[in-house]
N, C-alpha and C positions, 0 to 999 in steps of 0.2 A: 542497050547503052545509058539509055538512061537508068535503067536497074545502077550500072555506077554510079553517075549524079543521086541518084539518092543515097545509093551508100557513103560517097564523099562525107553529103550534106549533113548526115548523119555522125559520122567522127567528127566533124565540125563541130557540133552545133553540142558533144558529148564534149571534146575537148574544153569548149566555152567554162561548159557548166564546170568541167575541173579546175580550173585555171582562176574561176571565180570563188570556188571551194576553197581555195589557197589564200587567195584574198583579205578575203572571210574571213578566216581561220589565222592567217595573221593578226588584221584586226583586234578581233578579241583577245591573241596573247597580248597584245601591246597594251590594254583597255588598262584603266587608273582602276588600282582596290581601294574599296574607300574605308574610310576610317573606322567604319561602324561594323565593316565585315572582319576588320585586321582584331579589333576590338570582342566579334564573337566567334574570334577562330583560334586565340594565341591564349588570354591568361584562363581564370576561372576554374572551380575544381575539377571541370570538364575536358576544358581547353587541350592544347595543345604541348604547352611548357609543362604540365601535370603528366600528359600522355606521354610524351618523350620521358623524361626524370625518372617515371616510375617502370618504364617499359627495362632505360639505362640501366635501372640499379635491377632489374633480375634475368637483365642480360638476354635481353629480345629485341636483339642489333637492329634486325633485321626493321621493325617496328618502331624502334625509337629513329633510325635515321629516316624513314618514311616523314614520323614527324618534326625533326629537325629541317628538313628539305625543306617541307611549309613552311614552316616556323621564317626561316633562313628567304621567302620567297616575302613575305609579306613583312622582314623588319628591312628590307629591299622597296618595297613599297609606300611605307606610312609616311617617310617625308616627303613622296609626292603629292600629297595633300596641302590644303592651308589650313592652317591651324581655323580652331572653331573658335576661336576665343586670343588672344594674349598677341604677342610678338607672333614676328616672323624670325627673328635674329633666336627667338627660347622656343621656339618649335626646330627649327633646324639644333642646336643644339639635345633637344633632348629623343629625338626620332634619330639622333646620328645611334646618339648612345642605345637603340634601341634595336637598330643595326645590327653594331658594335654585337652589343649584345646575345641578341638571333644567329648571326654568324660564331658565334663563339659557344654556341648548343651545340652549332650544327655538325661545328669543325670535333668538337670532343665525341661528339658520337660516330663521326664517321671515322674516329679514331679506335673505337669505345671504349670509351675511359668515364666510367661512373662517375668517376670524382669531379673531373672535369664538365663534365654535364646539370652532377649537383648543382655547383659552385656557381655554375653562370646562370643553373636557373636562379636560385638563391639569387643571386647578385638582379636577376631582369627583378623579381621580385618585391624589390627596394628601389624598385627606381617608378616605378607605375604612381604611385603617390606626388609627386613631384610634379611632373606631366602635368597628370591631373586636377591640380591648385590651377597651376599655369593656363593649362588650355580646353578641358573640359565646357561644358556648355550645363549647365544647371539645371 
């Protein structure tokens, strides 16, 4: 009888750790992505936007779609942050454009539309300065 209780205790303990792991994993999934991480990942010569556009142009759709899906995630996350400087209304406007552009790139990549990826990536490149002028700390 002692072995049955020991086995039951072991199963309950293992179950508790499993449930705890799920709760902690969900907490990480819902964690806010900070502005600096987004800005390190998306723009720039080695950023996701260039990676996606280059892959799309070369017909490497799996690579383009992987990059665009990650960009879309960042597009959804940016506006959840507070602006480092400037008004919240301006921040909402600029981050909405950022999110819409990331979605447009992802939509085009998912459709394997190289011209659509290129067009949305170019629009993204033109939108950076206005947002940085209004909200980037100097």
